C-alpha positions, 0 to 999 in steps of 0.5 A, spaced: 500 500 500 505 504 497 509 503 504 514 498 506 511 492 509 515 485 511 514 479 515 517 477 521 518 470 524 517 467 531 524 470 534 523 477 531 515 477 534 518 475 541 523 481 540 518 486 538 513 484 544 519 485 549 522 491 546 518 495 541 523 495 536 526 491 530 533 492 527 533 492 519 538 494 514 536 499 508 535 494 503 537 495 496 532 496 490 530 492 484 526 496 479 520 492 476 517 496 470 510 494 467 507 496 461 501 494 457 494 491 460 493 484 462 488 480 458 482 477 461 483 472 467 490 474 468 492 478 474 497 480 479 498 472 481 500 471 474 505 477 474 509 475 481 509 467 479 512 469 472 517 474 476 519 469 481 520 464 475 525 469 472 529 471 478 528 465 482 527 464 490 533 468 492 533 473 486 531 479 490 534 477 497 534 482 502 532 487 496 526 491 495 522 490 489 519 497 487 514 497 481 513 502 476 511 504 469 505 505 465 502 498 466 501 499 474 495 503 473 492 497 469 493 493 476 487 493 481 489 494 488 488 487 490 493 485 484 498 489 487 497 486 494 498 479 491 504 481 488 507 485 494 505 479 498 509 474 494 515 479 493 518 475 499 518 469 495 523 471 491 527 473 497 525 480 497 524 484 504 518 488 501 514 490 494 512 497 493 507 500 488 507 507 487 501 511 490 496 513 484 488 514 483 487 507 485 491 507 491 488 514 494 481 511 492 482 505 496 485 508 502 479 513 503 475 506 504 480 504 510 482 510 513 478 516 516 484 521 517 489 522 511 496 519 509 502 521 506 504 518 499 511 516 498 515 516 491 522 514 489 527 520 489 529 524 483 535 520 480 534 514 484 539 508 483 537 501 482 541 495 482 538 492 476 531 494 472 527 488 469 521 490 464 514 486 463 509 487 458 502 485 462 499 484 455 503 478 454 502 475 460 499 468 461 495 464 466 501 461 470 502 455 475 508 454 480 509 447 480 512 443 487 516 444 491 518 452 489 514 458 487 520 459 482 517 453 478 513 457 474 510 455 467 504 457 463 497 453 466 496 451 459 502 447 459 501 443 465 497 437 464 496 434 472 490 431 475 488 434 482 484 432 488 483 439 491 482 446 489 484 451 494 481 458 494 483 463 499 489 466 503 492 473 504 495 472 497 488 471 494 482 471 498 480 478 497 473 480 494 475 481 487 478 474 487 472 471 490 468 474 485 472 472 479 472 465 481 464 465 482 464 468 475 467 462 472 464 457 476 457 460 475 452 454 472 458 449 473 459 444 478 466 442 481 468 435 478 466 429 482 473 427 483 475 434 486 474 437 493 474 445 492 475 449 499 473 457 499 476 461 505 475 468 505 481 472 507 477 476 513 471 477 516 469 483 512 471 479 505 466 473 508 460 478 509 461 482 503 461 475 499 455 473 503 451 479 501 453 479 494 451 472 493 458 469 492 458 464 497 451 461 495 454 460 488 460 456 491 455 452 495 451 451 488 457 448 485 459 443 490 464 447 494 466 447 501 466 454 504 470 456 510 470 462 515 476 467 515 482 463 517 489 461 514 486 454 514 490 449 510 495 454 507 500 453 513 497 446 514 492 448 519 485 445 517 480 445 512 483 442 506 489 438 509 492 434 504 493 426 504 499 422 502 499 423 494 494 428 493 495 434 489 492 441 490 492 447 486 492 453 490 491 460 490 496 461 496 503 463 497 508 457 498 508 450 495 514 447 500 514 440 501 509 439 507 506 446 506 499 444 506 499 437 509 503 430 508 510 431 506 508 426 500 503 431 497 504 436 492 501 444 491 501 447 485 500 455 486 496 459 481 491 465 481 483 464 483 481 464 475 486 457 474 483 455 481 476 455 479 477 453 472 481 447 475 476 445 480 471 444 474 475 440 470 479 436 475 485 438 472 490 444 472 486 448 466 487 455 463 481 458 464 481 461 457 481 453 455 474 452 459 471 458 456 473 455 449 469 449 450 462 452 453 
């Protein structure tokens, strides 16, 4: 949200509770310039999976990924949050987007007082610059067991046992709307269980008001209350040995969502929904073509 944000581990959490302080180095910056506009069903998750597949899980270790360029305006705030969230999966310390009209409009819905926008210094230097044309992006999937194992969804031929839609990465209302649109009038494949987990109480209530939870229920999906759930091996969709799950979560490490012999395939909400219907990892455009 145009701010420096990063995760902390259990030892860091204990330190900040005890002292009220944390210690950081000032990270170097990698510039990610975006242009173009993504096609239908392609979003922030696809961008970040492509980025991580290009630079690796250590490609931005202790760096800030700073996004910019004309393409930023074509990404929703939800898309930007997904990208910033998963900047960490490239080793990054943070992912930051510029403040624009979309940022201001969103902030007005969550803050009553004002806020200060941040921007790069004039003549700022970067360790390197990467460029992406959003119009050329495809729906992506990251194969086990690293977020960097990215491939185009249409090139992945894998049967699944579970489709998991939710988490801090892709459990926002925009994600649920997109998945419900794809599933409307369709059914979850008979060999698949689909679990839908809204990211917060606010998202859950809004999805309920909009009838999205009813759409998922009609399709044969299970809907949970807001929680981290199976994303970190908690509950609601824990995988058994040998099971495969296409998931909108942020990590697919060994044993991340259950048994160490299970497999997690990371994808955006559109791919998760389309795959739930077909029983295999599916590019949503292919599902649309066979209507």
